[in-house]
C-alpha positions as CSV (number, residue, x, y, z in Angstrom):
1,X,124.5,95.8,101.1
2,X,121.6,93.8,102.6
3,X,123.3,93.8,106.0
4,X,123.6,97.6,105.9
5,X,120.0,97.9,104.9
6,X,118.9,95.5,107.7
7,X,120.6,97.8,110.2
8,X,118.8,100.8,108.7
9,X,115.5,99.0,109.0
10,X,116.2,98.1,112.6
11,X,117.1,101.8,113.4
12,X,113.8,102.9,111.8
13,X,111.9,100.4,114.0
14,X,111.0,98.0,111.2
15,X,112.2,94.9,113.2
16,X,110.7,92.2,110.9
17,X,112.1,93.8,107.8
18,X,115.6,94.1,109.4
19,X,115.5,90.5,110.5
20,X,114.4,89.3,107.0
21,X,117.1,91.4,105.2
22,X,119.8,90.3,107.6
23,X,119.0,86.6,107.3
24,X,118.8,86.7,103.6
25,X,121.9,88.8,103.3
26,X,123.9,86.4,105.4
27,X,122.6,83.4,103.5
28,X,123.4,85.0,100.1
29,X,126.8,85.9,101.3
30,X,127.6,82.2,101.6
31,X,126.8,81.5,97.9
32,X,130.4,82.2,96.7
33,X,131.8,79.9,99.4
34,X,129.3,77.1,98.4
35,X,130.2,77.5,94.7
36,X,133.9,77.2,95.6
37,X,133.4,74.2,97.9
38,X,130.9,72.2,95.8
39,X,131.5,73.6,92.2
40,X,127.8,72.9,91.6
41,X,126.2,76.0,90.0
42,X,122.8,74.4,89.8
43,X,122.6,73.9,93.6
44,X,123.9,77.4,94.4
45,X,121.6,79.0,91.8
46,X,118.6,77.3,93.3
47,X,119.7,78.4,96.8
48,X,120.2,81.9,95.6
49,X,116.9,82.1,93.8
50,X,115.0,80.5,96.7
51,X,116.5,82.9,99.3
52,X,115.7,85.9,97.0
53,X,112.2,84.7,96.4
54,X,111.6,84.0,100.1
55,X,113.1,87.3,101.2
56,X,111.3,89.5,98.7
57,X,108.0,87.7,99.2
58,X,108.3,88.0,103.0
59,X,109.0,91.7,102.7
60,X,105.9,92.0,100.4
61,X,103.8,90.2,103.0
62,X,104.8,92.4,105.9
63,X,104.7,95.7,103.9
64,X,101.2,95.5,102.3
65,X,101.1,92.6,99.9
66,X,100.5,93.6,96.3
67,X,100.5,97.2,97.2
68,X,104.1,96.9,98.6
69,X,107.0,98.7,97.1
70,X,108.9,95.4,97.0
71,X,106.3,93.7,94.8
72,X,108.0,94.8,91.6
73,X,111.3,93.2,92.7
74,X,109.8,89.8,92.3
75,X,110.3,90.1,88.6
76,X,114.1,90.5,89.1
77,X,114.5,87.1,90.8
78,X,114.5,84.9,87.6
79,X,116.9,87.3,85.9
80,X,119.3,87.2,88.7
81,X,119.2,83.4,89.0
82,X,120.2,83.2,85.3
83,X,123.4,85.0,86.2
84,X,124.5,81.8,88.0
85,X,122.7,79.1,86.0
86,X,122.1,78.1,82.4
87,X,118.5,78.4,81.1
88,X,117.8,74.7,81.2
89,X,118.9,74.4,84.8
90,X,117.0,77.5,85.8
91,X,113.7,76.1,84.4
92,X,114.0,72.8,86.4
């Protein structure tokens, strides 16, 4: 979905947003391949969480900081990381 939204952002003239979404979408799309190749859920969970945090924070920065619509989505990052990792691994 991020790839579709990045195209929409580009069509609307929001070039930085489209670039951020496209890059994050392509990186997150590699997570299942990395899990299958390495079998390491801790590594892929940290990669997934890092990309989500970096992408959402970047969108917040370019769209108005704390006043951005994306700011509330930062709360969803730890919850989504827990889908791939156990609680102990997610804390460290």
